[in-house]
Phi, psi and omega in degrees: 000317185300314181293321184287322194243006184308323187288341186236340191283163171290173174292149178251183179306135178087353182257353184290314184296316174301325178294320178296319178299323178293325176296319182290344175267355184273117185299316182296316179298317180294324177297318178295316179300321181294338174294332179264328182236092185284068180230165176302150183300324181297322179291318178300316180299319178297317180298313182296315180299320178296319181298331185265008173296126180085357177264103185250345182225161174302324178296320175304315181298316181295316183289325182281323189237311191295325181297327178286324177297315181294319177299320178297315179299317181295320178296316187281327194238010178213174173255029176104160181228130176252159186221128183213177178174154184232082354273182172292156180304148181300139176278355180273349181238165169252146193232159169253110180273114180255113191228162166293168194232114180250323183219134185302320186261315193278337184309307182280328182295319178292320177301316177306310182300315183293323177296317178298314182295331179274359175089017175288155187274356182206162175263206182240144163276143189239142175272125180225132181293139181290349175293339179270348182270066194280346175229151180304323182292330177292316178302314180297316183296318181289330178289331172292332183262029172069035177262140168245156196263131171259121183276135181246167173065038182259161171290163180306317181293315179297323180297317178297314180299318180294320181294320178295316179299314182295319178297315177301320180295317181298316177298318178298317183296317182287313188280322189253323180273344182071034180262156163266158180233141166244132177215141179286152183287350180207164176287121180077172180278149171279101189294339177262008179062020173268086192282119180224137180280128176280128177302327181299328177294316179294319178298319177301315180297332181279344180299325186273359181144189181296127183291346176295334179294340186271351179049060186290128177244113173294133183234129179255128177250123180241126173250138172292313178230135179262111183297340179266010185301319182289329176291323177292317178298318177302315180296322177302315181291318181299322178286327177295317183281336179215094183304340180273359183299136174224143179294149177270172175300322179295323177300317179297318178296319179298320177298316180297314181296315180295319180298322181284311191262355179282160182286134185242352186065220179274147180232143175220137174246126182233121178266130170275166174298151175307136185291349177300338180295335179235357184296327180304326183299338188256001189296335182276352181289149170301153187306317182297317179288325182301307183292327177295318181289320177299316179300316180298317182292321177296319177302318179298319179297316181293316180295322180290339180276354179303136165264115184269139180248165180309321183298330178295315180291321180297314181299319179295318179291322178297317179297323183267001183049050183222178175235029187298334184244025187299337181290349183263002180206164180248172176299324178295322177298319180296314180298317181296316182291320179297319177296318179301313180301314181299317180297316181292317179298328179295344180276351184278113189250066178236150176292154178054048177300129176261087188304311179300319180295314181297319179296317179297321177302314182290320177299320180298320179303319183277335182280327189300319176301318178295317180300315182290320179290320180292331179296333179291337185267349184273000000 
């Protein structure tokens, strides 16, 4: 395993302390730490080394520290997070959680916390694009936190080779290491919250063997408010006005920081049953039809798992200039949401702001979960 997967895997037993030492030698990382701990670097290094006594694996690190960090973020930046499923995934198996994608950092971190609180024996290893690992210290830190690397920006041949390697690793992690996996249903976030599973993700999972071995659980993540909504709207206009526009490294860092520390309102995580319960029905389909049908069914599971909040119904009615969903919200809900929209739009600092376009982008983000869930009932 070590030789095959060294380039992408998280750190293993015995590798955490050397990784921490490399962080303590990183000037940029130490400068950031001093922003939180205004002490001499020698003192900071002593504190960090002391904190990592007895931390030999990424799971040790998560259980000792990360669960408390996530609880702090939820207390400070949300109105709580609930976790459900009918039923919850079996504790006798390890699973691959395939989910919609709301936050670069927190999606998997909150799942880790909820699994620990529910008494599961392990957290998740997470797939993270190397485009986000913009500094060496970020790469080191995420590997301490059980992340494995998804390589981006490759040629078609390199992409195939990378996908096969990653698929083999995921099968190895679930079957042999006894790990759970978290992976997004598509590359990158659906910035308009129209969550759809990419067939290419499912095909990648199939390269390493039968996808039934992965015990895939569709997972729906619902936020009442997305703290990055105005950043997404801003990006929509910038790309509309300049198709060649690309985010900078600083933009990615701003997104991560805003996503973690911005206000989220209520959060809900909903697990669907493992897809093995219905996967057998599709085994006779040709491969092209098989993955298309699996993607559609996973989408239905994810859409049905949305927890809808008043703002979702309000946004849908605003877009349609109707009152079709008025029974789901009050006048106070409308006032609160309108103020929220105005405040978020006010944060968009670009020349030639197209206010109607930006507002429509944000309304669409909040309307799409309601639209998709309601479509299942029609």
